N, CA, C and O of each residue as an XYZ file, in Angstrom:
712
protein
N       0.871     -1.502      0.159
C       0.116      0.074     -0.132
C       0.799      1.138     -0.185
O       0.277      2.177     -0.589
N       2.264      1.085      0.261
C       3.022      2.248     -0.160
C       4.142      2.380     -1.325
O       4.839      1.460     -1.753
N       4.155      3.582     -1.693
C       5.156      3.648     -2.569
C       6.158      4.182     -2.152
O       6.147      4.893     -1.147
N       7.000      3.985     -2.710
C       8.432      4.436     -2.130
C       9.403      5.055     -3.632
O       9.300      4.461     -4.705
N      10.186      6.136     -3.492
C      10.974      6.262     -4.447
C      12.156      6.921     -4.257
O      12.010      7.990     -3.665
N      13.607      6.563     -4.649
C      14.884      7.224     -4.046
C      15.906      6.975     -5.645
O      15.813      6.026     -6.424
N      16.836      8.175     -5.740
C      17.814      7.403     -6.945
C      18.547      6.169     -6.927
O      18.743      5.293     -7.770
N      18.962      6.370     -5.525
C      19.852      5.335     -5.106
C      19.542      4.292     -3.741
O      19.175      4.821     -2.692
N      19.692      2.951     -3.810
C      19.621      2.139     -2.728
C      19.176      0.916     -3.254
O      18.817      0.572     -4.380
N      19.314      0.189     -1.894
C      19.159     -1.150     -1.953
C      17.591     -1.825     -1.182
O      16.899     -1.045     -0.528
N      17.136     -3.369     -1.351
C      16.454     -3.590     -0.776
C      16.389     -5.536     -0.231
O      16.634     -6.569     -0.855
N      16.142     -5.386      0.553
C      17.031     -7.006      0.708
C      15.663     -7.886      0.957
O      15.070     -7.631      2.005
N      15.234     -8.657      0.305
C      14.088     -9.567     -0.385
C      13.901    -10.417      1.405
O      12.895    -10.288      2.103
N      14.799    -11.009      1.686
C      14.636    -11.995      2.439
C      14.525    -11.277      4.302
O      14.079    -11.909      5.260
N      14.972    -10.108      4.330
C      14.625     -9.677      5.289
C      13.865     -8.451      5.770
O      13.750     -7.871      6.850
N      13.359     -8.276      4.449
C      12.618     -7.145      3.952
C      12.826     -5.583      4.426
O      11.992     -4.687      4.290
N      14.105     -5.467      5.002
C      14.425     -4.433      4.830
C      15.198     -3.315      3.826
O      15.868     -3.974      3.032
N      15.311     -2.273      3.638
C      15.653     -1.240      2.670
C      16.595     -0.078      3.383
O      16.515      0.146      4.591
N      17.429      0.585      2.568
C      18.041      1.494      2.464
C      18.105      2.548      1.265
O      18.541      2.309      0.139
N      17.521      3.915      1.782
C      17.450      4.539      0.358
C      18.043      6.068      0.151
O      17.482      6.807      0.959
N      18.793      6.632     -0.494
C      19.315      7.632     -0.889
C      18.812      8.214     -1.540
O      18.086      7.693     -2.387
N      18.982      9.731     -1.437
C      19.022     10.846     -2.617
C      17.285     10.784     -3.383
O      16.705     10.085     -4.213
N      16.898     12.217     -2.329
C      15.259     12.342     -3.097
C      14.520     10.893     -2.670
O      13.891     10.244     -3.506
N      14.633     10.561     -1.596
C      13.794      9.704     -0.921
C      12.683      9.803     -0.428
O      12.517     10.785      0.296
N      11.844      9.120     -0.566
C      10.046      9.565      0.342
C       9.505      8.093      0.187
O       9.419      7.408     -0.832
N       9.166      7.803      1.482
C       7.743      7.097      1.656
C       6.555      7.637      1.737
O       6.266      8.484      2.582
N       5.335      6.954      0.395
C       4.457      7.746      0.628
C       2.945      6.656      0.505
O       2.533      5.857     -0.336
N       2.405      7.208      1.981
C       1.121      6.337      2.429
C      -0.444      7.030      1.943
O      -0.793      8.064      1.373
N      -0.875      6.279      2.303
C      -2.651      6.693      1.921
C      -2.457      8.152      2.914
O      -3.097      9.033      2.339
N      -1.955      8.588      3.899
C      -2.129      9.591      4.606
C      -1.293     10.577      4.638
O      -1.674     11.688      5.008
N       0.447     10.259      4.121
C       1.073     10.708      5.009
C       2.013     10.426      3.993
O       1.884      9.474      3.223
N       3.322     11.537      3.958
C       4.875     11.187      2.629
C       5.557     11.899      3.748
O       5.378     12.976      4.315
N       6.493     10.809      3.875
C       8.101     11.001      4.978
C       8.884     10.660      3.691
O       8.814      9.705      2.918
N       9.579     11.660      3.722
C      11.169     12.000      3.374
C      12.670     12.019      3.888
O      13.108     11.683      4.988
N      13.136     12.363      3.102
C      14.716     12.772      4.150
C      16.013     12.291      2.960
O      15.885     11.497      2.027
N      17.249     13.065      3.365
C      18.522     12.801      2.653
C      18.472     11.017      2.546
O      18.725     10.584      1.422
N      18.177     10.015      3.593
C      18.490      8.588      3.589
C      17.122      8.653      4.035
O      16.642      9.755      4.300
N      16.248      7.309      4.182
C      15.566      6.431      4.808
C      15.801      4.947      4.978
O      16.217      4.170      4.118
N      15.523      4.728      6.012
C      15.827      3.310      6.072
C      14.207      2.547      6.609
O      13.768      3.113      7.610
N      13.475      1.597      6.181
C      12.298      1.188      6.162
C      12.642     -0.492      6.168
O      13.450     -1.092      5.460
N      11.603     -1.103      7.376
C      11.549     -2.564      7.786
C      10.398     -2.812      6.955
O       9.483     -2.037      7.232
N      10.102     -3.698      5.948
C       8.670     -3.636      5.833
C       7.717     -4.803      7.071
O       6.579     -4.837      7.539
N       8.896     -5.572      7.184
C       7.649     -6.782      7.991
C       7.413     -5.907     10.075
O       6.727     -6.411     10.965
N       8.226     -4.626     10.181
C       7.925     -4.037     11.647
C       6.854     -2.983     10.887
O       6.090     -2.603     11.774
N       6.501     -2.380      9.657
C       6.227     -1.287      8.883
C       6.510     -0.188      9.587
O       5.611      0.499     10.072
N       7.946      0.138      9.740
C       8.692      1.069     10.866
C       9.563      1.711      9.462
O      10.174      0.989      8.675
N       9.478      3.052      9.365
C      10.866      4.011      8.662
C      11.561      4.613      9.128
O      11.281      4.213     10.258
N      12.335      5.325      9.302
C      13.526      6.307      9.849
C      14.014      6.693      8.773
O      14.412      6.043      7.806
N      13.955      8.303      9.055
C      14.590      9.287      7.947
C      15.604     10.124      8.887
O      15.554     10.554     10.039
N      16.671     10.149      7.699
C      17.734     10.668      8.304
C      17.962     12.126      8.184
O      16.844     12.344      8.651
N      18.451     13.392      7.957
C      18.949     14.801      7.217
C      17.740     15.467      6.350
O      17.170     14.777      5.505
N      17.378     16.753      6.563
C      16.431     16.891      6.010
C      15.403     16.487      5.905
O      15.116     16.224      4.737
N      14.545     16.267      6.717
C      13.207     14.866      7.085
C      12.211     16.247      7.400
O      12.259     17.273      8.079
N      11.366     15.623      6.527
C       9.580     15.741      6.401
C       8.489     15.159      6.293
O       8.138     14.430      5.365
N       7.754     15.520      7.461
C       6.702     14.478      7.227
C       5.525     15.747      6.693
O       5.486     16.957      6.920
N       4.562     14.759      5.832
C       3.349     15.919      5.198
C       2.283     15.028      5.084
O       2.251     14.072      4.310
N       0.946     15.531      6.286
C      -0.490     14.892      6.282
C      -1.365     16.111      5.527
O      -1.758     17.120      6.113
N      -1.558     15.854      4.300
C      -1.881     16.323      4.328
C      -4.139     16.874      4.015
O      -4.896     17.740      3.575
N      -4.075     15.620      4.632
C      -5.584     15.269      5.793
C      -5.060     16.444      7.329
O      -5.934     16.978      8.012
N      -4.362     16.538      7.462
C      -4.178     17.180      8.827
C      -3.995     18.602      8.418
O      -4.291     19.320      9.373
N      -3.542     19.448      7.146
C      -2.592     20.525      6.293
C      -1.380     20.877      8.121
O      -1.452     21.652      9.075
N      -0.403     19.710      7.660
C       0.556     19.885      8.317
C       1.694     19.390      8.492
O       2.001     18.320      9.016
N       2.513     20.421      7.911
C       4.250     19.788      7.725
C       5.151     19.980      8.923
O       5.478     20.995      9.538
N       5.468     18.647      9.079
C       6.609     18.443     10.855
C       8.278     18.343      9.715
O       8.465     17.707      8.677
N       9.112     19.163     10.414
C      10.118     18.148      9.650
C      11.223     18.650     10.633
O      10.936     19.346     11.608
N      12.391     18.300     10.361
C      13.553     17.943     11.257
C      14.536     17.581     11.105
O      14.699     17.803      9.905
N      16.101     16.795     11.737
C      16.837     15.980     10.978
C      16.745     14.384     11.277
O      17.579     13.636     10.768
N      15.834     13.941     12.015
C      15.612     12.479     12.257
C      14.073     12.353     12.799
O      13.564     12.890     13.783
N      13.667     11.723     12.114
C      12.037     11.152     11.949
C      12.197      9.598     12.244
O      13.184      8.925     11.945
N      10.882      9.084     12.975
C      10.982      7.873     13.056
C       8.942      7.479     12.729
O       8.049      7.876     13.477
N       8.718      6.592     11.373
C       7.260      6.614     11.940
C       7.094      5.132     11.701
O       7.780      4.435     10.954
N       5.900      4.698     12.581
C       5.557      3.320     12.800
C       4.159      3.522     12.210
O       3.223      4.289     12.436
N       4.349      2.744     11.553
C       2.815      2.609     11.068
C       1.720      2.250     10.895
O       0.767      2.708     10.265
N       1.998      0.765     11.919
C       1.273      0.531     12.494
C       0.595      1.264     13.424
O      -0.631      1.254     13.531
N       1.307      1.867     14.067
C       0.805      2.051     15.611
C       0.609      3.620     14.967
O       0.740      4.407     15.904
N       0.373      4.255     13.853
C      -0.373      5.116     12.926
C       1.023      6.606     14.052
O       0.613      7.721     14.374
N       2.113      6.239     14.288
C       2.910      7.581     15.134
C       3.900      7.693     14.273
O       4.301      6.846     13.475
N       4.463      9.270     14.546
C       5.009      9.674     13.844
C       6.381     10.821     14.565
O       6.225     12.033     14.411
N       7.376     10.412     15.154
C       8.350     11.431     16.367
C       9.299     11.855     14.983
O       9.502     11.350     13.879
N       9.773     13.151     15.754
C      10.570     14.175     15.127
C      11.567     14.586     15.690
O      11.078     14.989     16.746
N      12.683     14.789     15.752
C      13.882     15.070     16.120
C      14.910     15.661     15.750
O      15.350     15.329     14.649
N      15.688     16.796     16.576
C      16.869     17.250     16.237
C      15.613     18.422     15.322
O      14.865     18.177     14.375
N      15.876     19.956     16.271
C      15.574     20.685     15.105
C      14.218     20.679     14.420
O      13.985     21.147     13.306
N      12.949     19.809     15.618
C      11.527     19.645     15.040
C      10.748     20.942     14.693
O      10.808     21.824     15.549
N      10.253     21.117     13.923
C       9.510     22.620     13.526
C       7.510     21.509     13.056
O       6.996     20.518     12.538
N       7.399     22.145     13.422
C       5.858     21.554     12.824
C       4.847     23.092     12.310
O       4.698     24.025     13.098
N       4.381     23.097     11.212
C       3.790     23.643     10.462
C       1.961     23.727     10.285
O       1.792     23.462      9.095
N       1.198     23.860     10.636
C      -0.103     24.038     10.492
C      -0.533     25.307      9.495
O      -0.621     26.486      9.838
N      -0.758     24.793      8.273
C      -0.958     26.053      7.313
C      -2.972     25.830      6.841
O      -3.781     24.903      6.865
N      -2.980     27.001      6.539
C      -4.695     27.132      6.565
C      -4.417     28.356      5.573
O      -3.360     28.928      5.306
N      -6.030     28.612      5.012
C      -5.623     29.955      3.810
C      -5.539     31.310      4.769
O      -5.507     32.278      4.010
N      -5.498     31.678      5.967
C      -5.253     32.564      5.906
C      -4.095     32.776      7.153
O      -3.783     33.885      7.587
N      -3.581     31.601      7.590
C      -2.521     32.153      9.088
C      -1.915     30.471      8.376
O      -2.070     29.774      7.374
N      -1.088     30.475      9.820
C       0.002     28.951      9.452
C       0.565     29.372     10.597
O       0.920     30.532     10.809
N       0.689     28.189     11.573
C       1.289     27.984     12.938
C       2.276     27.294     12.801
O       2.321     26.391     11.965
N       3.667     27.711     13.933
C       4.607     27.006     13.777
C       4.525     27.084     15.289
O       3.953     27.758     16.145
N       5.609     25.789     15.179
C       5.702     25.397     16.454
C       6.742     24.909     16.444
O       7.051     24.598     15.294
N       7.990     24.501     17.660
C       9.027     24.021     17.882
C       9.350     23.491     18.835
O       8.848     23.820     19.910
N      10.097     22.705     18.766
C       9.939     21.659     20.218
C      11.551     21.362     19.895
O      12.254     21.860     19.016
N      11.978     20.111     21.186
C      13.247     19.121     21.154
C      12.803     18.054     20.452
O      13.448     17.640     19.488
N      11.339     17.325     20.956
C      10.477     16.710     20.424
C       9.358     16.796     20.037
O       8.637     17.371     20.852
N       8.773     16.419     18.973
C       7.321     16.755     18.441
C       7.140     15.036     17.701
O       7.767     14.455     16.815
N       5.739     14.563     18.745
C       5.319     13.201     18.501
C       3.973     13.427     18.119
O       3.377     14.302     18.747
N       3.301     12.757     17.121
C       1.784     12.845     16.088
C       0.838     11.075     16.602
O       0.885     10.567     15.482
N       0.631     10.764     16.857
C      -0.131      9.562     17.010
C      -1.809      9.499     16.964
O      -2.371     10.266     17.746
N      -2.449      8.862     16.326
C      -3.528      8.295     16.468
C      -4.405      7.255     17.025
O      -4.617      6.184     16.455
N      -4.843      7.555     18.009
C      -5.473      7.043     19.365
C      -6.778      6.642     18.881
O      -7.335      7.021     17.851
N      -7.330      5.559     20.042
C      -9.118      5.496     19.491
C      -9.590      6.014     20.575
O      -8.894      6.346     21.534
N     -10.940      6.132     20.494
C     -11.776      6.752     21.002
C     -12.935      6.131     21.981
O     -13.905      5.517     21.537
N     -12.701      6.377     23.387
C     -13.006      5.051     23.790
C     -14.183      5.418     24.792
O     -14.808      4.587     25.452
N     -14.476      7.373     24.809
C     -16.210      7.346     25.101
C     -16.351      8.570     24.657
O     -15.613      9.519     24.919
N     -17.630      8.572     23.743
C     -18.142      9.579     23.575
C     -18.858     10.832     23.689
O     -19.832     10.826     24.442
N     -18.653     11.577     23.271
C     -18.542     13.525     23.776
C     -20.294     13.591     23.799
O     -21.096     13.966     24.654
N     -20.425     13.079     22.538
C     -22.131     13.379     22.485
C     -22.162     12.019     21.753
O     -21.397     11.165     21.304
N     -23.713     12.349     21.908
C     -24.447     10.782     21.084
C     -24.729     10.582     19.664
O     -25.004      9.573     19.015
N     -24.601     11.686     19.389
C     -24.282     11.484     17.693
C     -22.666     11.272     17.249
O     -22.283     11.118     16.089
N     -22.140     11.290     17.987
C     -20.829     11.473     17.487
C     -20.026     10.190     16.943
O     -19.850      9.111     17.509
N     -19.538     10.676     15.526
C     -19.224      9.497     14.821
C     -18.014      9.156     14.464
O     -17.857      8.375     13.526
N     -16.945      9.687     15.157
C     -15.905      9.737     15.420
C     -15.033      8.685     16.155
O     -14.995      8.569     17.380
N     -14.071      7.643     14.927
C     -13.524      6.832     16.134
C     -12.246      6.564     16.611
O     -11.872      5.447     16.970
N     -11.362      7.890     16.621
C     -10.648      8.220     16.499
C     -10.112      9.547     17.311
O     -10.997     10.287     17.741
N      -8.801      9.901     17.550
C      -8.542     11.068     17.415
C      -6.970     11.434     17.188
O      -6.167     10.615     17.636
N      -6.522     12.452     16.612
C      -5.018     12.553     16.392
C      -4.773     12.971     17.653
O      -5.649     13.547     18.299
N      -3.523     12.722     18.157
C      -2.701     13.655     19.153
C      -1.410     14.028     19.052
O      -0.483     13.230     18.912
N      -1.323     14.973     19.104
C       0.171     15.790     19.354
C       0.580     16.112     20.012
O       0.039     17.140     20.420
N       2.058     15.612     20.928
C       3.014     15.958     21.738
C       3.990     17.182     21.356
O       4.514     17.096     20.246
N       4.210     17.992     21.918
C       5.521     18.709     21.790
C       5.948     18.501     23.222
O       5.146     18.260     24.124
N       7.678     18.640     23.437
C       7.350     18.576     24.363
C       9.187     19.196     24.217
O       9.858     19.230     23.186
N       9.557     19.571     25.456
C      11.596     20.289     25.954
C      11.280     21.357     25.068
O      11.194     21.022     23.886
N      11.056     22.739     25.372
C      11.845     24.291     25.203
C      10.645     24.393     23.881
O      10.947     24.605     22.707
N       9.279     24.191     24.388
C       8.167     24.809     22.979
C       7.592     25.812     22.807
O       6.717     26.168     23.597
N       8.003     26.696     21.493
C       7.589     27.961     21.398
C       6.756     27.492     20.110
O       6.983     26.542     19.360
N       5.672     28.488     20.075
C       4.785     28.324     18.767
C       4.847     29.837     18.652
O       5.340     30.748     19.318
N       3.959     29.698     17.235
C       3.887     31.687     17.086
C       2.962     31.254     15.861
O       3.128     30.418     14.974
N       1.709     32.324     16.208
C       1.132     32.283     14.781
C       0.323     33.889     14.801
O       0.469     34.748     15.671
N      -0.435     33.961     13.733
C      -0.529     35.568     13.876
C      -0.851     36.747     15.095
O      -0.567     37.837     15.592
N      -1.651     35.594     15.109
C      -2.504     36.564     16.849
C      -2.247     35.749     17.862
O      -2.969     35.662     18.855
N      -1.038     34.999     17.643
C      -0.983     34.155     19.298
C       0.489     33.988     19.337
O       1.093     33.980     18.265
N       1.282     33.824     20.709
C       2.604     33.381     20.344
C       2.595     32.833     21.526
O       1.546     32.976     22.154
N       3.705     32.066     22.184
C       3.921     31.542     22.902
C       4.887     29.983     23.506
O       5.455     29.245     22.701
N       4.897     29.740     24.980
C       6.025     29.672     25.432
C       5.772     28.141     26.447
O       4.849     28.043     27.255
N       6.597     27.259     26.236
C       6.277     26.264     27.533
C       6.766     25.161     27.085
O       6.902     24.763     25.928
N       7.126     24.503     28.476
C       8.022     23.572     28.082
C       7.222     21.823     27.582
O       7.921     21.200     26.782
N       6.230     21.293     27.906
C       5.568     21.061     26.740
C       3.920     21.159     26.596
O       3.145     21.863     27.243
N       3.627     20.155     25.459
C       1.911     20.501     24.928
C       1.657     19.401     24.486
O       2.303     18.509     23.938
N       0.734     19.542     24.755
C      -0.342     18.673     23.691
C      -1.608     19.030     23.397
O      -2.323     19.830     24.000
N      -1.948     18.114     22.018
C      -3.464     18.836     21.699
C      -3.827     17.487     20.885
O      -3.037     16.695     20.371
N      -5.080     17.449     20.905
C      -6.641     16.687     20.513
C      -7.420     17.393     19.595
O      -8.083     18.398     19.851
N      -7.285     16.660     18.183
C      -8.407     16.751     17.096
C      -9.266     16.956     17.361
O     -10.095     17.772     16.959
N      -9.256     16.156     18.208
C     -11.442     15.334     19.122
C     -12.022     16.659     19.653
O     -13.130     17.032     19.267
N     -11.298     17.374     20.527
C     -12.075     18.125     21.722
C     -10.804     19.540     20.824
O     -10.559     20.504     21.550
N     -10.354     19.547     19.861
C      -9.803     21.051     19.567
C      -9.440     21.707     20.970
O      -9.830     22.827     21.300
N      -8.312     20.530     22.086
C      -7.774     21.243     22.793
C      -6.237     21.251     23.192
O      -5.621     20.186     23.140
N      -5.780     22.083     23.475
C      -4.410     22.476     23.203
C      -3.990     22.549     25.018
O      -4.605     23.419     25.633
N      -3.151     21.819     25.709
C      -3.009     21.367     27.021
C      -1.285     22.494     27.172
O      -0.233     21.973     26.801
N      -1.283     23.309     27.483
C       0.271     24.309     28.048
C       1.161     23.715     29.374
O       0.918     24.424     30.350
N       1.940     22.828     29.637
C       2.507     22.402     30.869
C       3.463     23.214     31.182
O       3.900     24.132     30.488
N       3.893     22.799     32.518
C       5.240     23.527     32.847
C       5.507     25.187     32.236
O       5.584     25.427     31.031
N       5.647     26.418     33.499
C       5.808     27.431     33.028
C       5.230     28.393     32.060
O       5.819     29.437     31.779
N       3.982     28.031     31.498
C       3.236     28.490     30.168
C       3.435     29.576     30.020
O       3.662     30.113     31.104
N       3.486     30.393     29.018
C       3.581     32.118     29.027
C       3.159     31.889     27.259
O       3.777     31.325     26.356
N       1.779     32.636     27.283
C       0.740     33.135     26.404
C       0.814     34.442     26.214
O       0.439     35.140     27.156
N       1.395     35.242     24.746
C       0.688     36.774     24.526
C       0.036     36.912     22.908
O       0.208     36.300     21.854
N      -0.919     38.231     23.417
C      -2.075     38.333     22.320
C      -2.198     39.109     22.272
O      -2.919     39.516     23.182
N      -1.725     40.181     21.287
C      -1.835     41.570     21.183
C      -0.727     42.693     22.562
O       0.454     43.039     22.590
N      -1.303     42.798     23.013
C      -0.479     43.559     24.266
C      -0.783     42.851     25.324
O      -0.845     43.451     26.398
N      -1.011     41.605     25.288
C      -1.387     40.773     26.944
C      -0.777     39.614     26.809
O      -0.619     38.829     25.874
N      -0.431     39.656     28.027
C       0.660     38.350     28.633
C      -0.357     37.079     29.865
O      -1.139     37.427     30.750
N      -0.093     36.106     29.607
C      -0.771     34.959     30.598
C       0.300     34.277     31.043
O       1.175     34.043     30.209
N       0.442     33.928     32.066
C       1.380     33.119     32.722
C       0.697     32.566     33.541
O      -0.175     33.195     34.141
N       0.945     31.145     33.785
C       0.191     30.147     35.041
C       0.667     28.766     34.962
O       1.311     28.482     33.952
N       0.421     27.629     36.054
C       0.926     26.558     36.125
C       0.964     25.697     35.220
O       1.914     25.008     34.849
N      -0.579     25.755     34.690
C      -0.952     25.062     33.182
C      -2.061     26.187     32.607
O      -2.715     27.028     33.223
N      -2.003     25.840     31.077
C      -2.862     26.548     30.595
C      -3.942     25.864     29.739
O      -3.551     24.738     29.430
N      -4.712     26.040     29.428
C      -5.751     25.204     28.163
C      -6.351     25.649     27.640
O      -7.161     26.375     28.217
N      -6.387     25.545     26.264
C      -7.125     26.589     24.928
C      -8.006     25.821     24.041
O      -7.730     24.843     23.346
N      -8.752     26.241     24.142
C      -9.937     25.913     22.717
C      -9.575     26.001     21.538
O      -9.675     27.177     21.186
N      -9.264     25.467     20.872
C      -8.820     26.379     19.444
C     -10.356     26.262     18.571
O     -10.480     26.793     17.467
């Protein structure tokens, strides 16, 4: 179900492992993982990218980049480290978020919020250590952050600070409804 492209590489058919170089990327149904080099283990459905890494999720309008990434296809989990940057774009504005580590995962929803709720999964974004974010009308920083697309709530932890226009807000924990 995946498409793999590279200019140079190898694939071991006995071990189902591969290593790709030069303009390499792996395209799945929802995401595109690319980097200077990519190691892929088909039996474990794990891709690792090194150097100039990006993971693009067109459904969520997100591009995450850094210098190292791991994608766990079965768990639907991506981790980016080493200068991790996330951009969530829309027609009117883009959110830029920087942290030591950015993790995106899809989780099942065990408790429905509303009677007519049909969602079965939620996309969870975790960013930790030295988180900074910028959007046209809002800036902030904290040690760690979580965001769920299910309830559109962002949680900022450990000395969060928010700035909006001429206002500054600090607390032990801040929750934002996006």
